[in-house]
C-alpha positions in Angstrom: 50.4 100.1 34.8 49.6 101.9 31.5 46.0 101.9 32.5 46.7 103.4 35.9 48.8 106.2 34.4 46.1 106.8 31.8 43.4 106.9 34.4 45.4 109.4 36.6 46.1 111.5 33.5 42.4 111.6 32.6 41.4 112.5 36.2 44.1 115.3 36.2 42.9 116.7 32.9 39.3 116.6 33.9 39.8 118.4 37.2 42.3 120.9 35.6 40.3 121.8 32.5 36.7 121.4 33.7 36.9 124.4 36.0 34.0 126.6 34.9 34.7 130.2 34.1 33.0 132.9 36.2 29.7 134.2 34.9 27.4 136.7 36.6 24.2 135.0 37.7 20.7 136.5 37.4 17.3 135.9 38.9 14.5 136.3 36.3 16.6 138.8 34.4 15.7 141.4 37.0 18.4 141.1 39.7 22.1 140.1 40.0 23.1 137.3 42.4 25.8 138.9 44.5 28.3 136.5 46.1 31.0 138.3 48.0 33.4 135.3 47.8 33.5 135.6 44.0 35.3 139.0 44.2 38.7 140.3 45.1 39.0 143.9 46.1 41.6 145.8 44.0 41.3 149.3 45.3 39.4 151.6 47.7 38.6 155.1 46.5 37.0 157.9 48.4 33.4 156.8 47.6 33.7 153.3 46.3 35.4 149.9 46.3 36.7 148.4 43.1 36.8 144.6 42.7 37.4 141.9 40.1 36.2 138.4 39.8 38.7 136.0 41.3 39.2 134.0 38.1 39.6 136.0 34.8 39.2 133.6 31.9 42.1 133.4 29.4 40.5 133.6 25.9 43.7 133.7 23.9 47.3 134.9 24.5 47.2 137.9 26.8 43.4 138.4 26.3 41.0 137.8 29.2 37.3 137.9 29.9 37.0 140.0 33.1 34.1 141.0 35.4 34.4 144.0 37.6 32.3 145.5 40.3 32.1 149.0 41.7 30.5 149.1 45.1 29.5 152.5 46.4 30.1 153.2 50.1 26.9 155.3 50.0 24.3 154.7 47.3 24.8 157.0 44.3 21.8 158.9 42.9 21.4 159.1 39.2 18.6 161.4 38.0 17.8 159.3 35.0 17.4 156.1 37.0 14.5 154.9 39.1 16.5 154.0 42.2 19.8 154.8 43.9 22.7 152.6 42.7 24.7 150.5 45.2 26.8 148.5 42.7 27.8 148.5 39.1 28.7 145.1 37.6 30.6 145.2 34.4 32.1 142.7 32.0 34.4 142.8 29.0 37.6 141.8 27.4 41.0 142.9 28.7 43.7 143.1 26.1 46.9 143.0 28.0 49.1 143.5 24.9 47.4 146.8 24.0 46.4 147.8 27.6 42.7 148.2 26.6 39.5 147.1 28.2 36.7 146.5 25.8 33.5 147.1 27.9 30.8 144.8 26.8 28.1 145.4 29.4 27.1 147.1 32.7 24.4 146.3 35.2 23.6 149.0 37.7 21.8 147.6 40.8 20.2 148.9 43.9 20.9 147.8 47.5 18.8 144.7 46.9 20.7 143.9 43.7 17.7 144.7 41.5 18.8 145.9 38.1 17.8 149.6 37.7 19.8 150.1 34.4 21.8 147.9 32.0 23.8 148.6 28.8 25.4 146.4 26.2 28.1 147.2 23.6 29.9 145.6 20.8 33.5 144.8 21.1 35.6 147.9 20.1 32.8 150.4 20.5 33.5 151.2 24.2 37.3 151.0 24.9 38.9 152.1 28.1 42.7 152.6 28.3 44.4 151.0 31.3 47.7 152.7 31.7 46.7 155.9 33.6 48.7 155.6 36.9 47.0 155.5 40.3 43.6 154.6 38.9 41.5 151.5 39.7 41.6 150.4 36.1 45.4 150.5 36.1 45.5 148.4 39.2 43.1 145.9 37.6 45.4 145.8 34.5 48.4 145.1 36.7 46.5 142.4 38.7 45.3 140.5 35.6 48.0 141.1 33.1 51.1 141.0 35.4 50.0 138.1 37.6 48.9 136.0 34.6 52.0 136.7 32.6 54.2 135.3 35.4 52.1 132.1 35.7 
């Protein structure tokens, strides 16, 4: 009986804790693999949709690794980029205690998900406050921090 309980506990722990965290996938470092099922839409603005990955990863108490995506309804033109932008994939650290998002990187892609621009930053160098009401970032803060604090 002890062995059966130990086996069930081991299976439970393996299935509970082995769930891999979400990571953006790339093809040859030149394009982002876009899978619509990985995202949950948080808001719709006049010219774009704002989404988060479905499974923010808890790093420590009230601190999550989060991926977001802005999908433009009509491709946006940026004069300094070689192609119009359809989506911007971003990732960073959401600090729920201080209502700050530490932007770590962005990938601007065209309609074929080819990367036309990317940027990387160190933690703390590009901080975005999350408490401005009626903004996509505030809705993301509420979705991640409120939902996960109730769990």
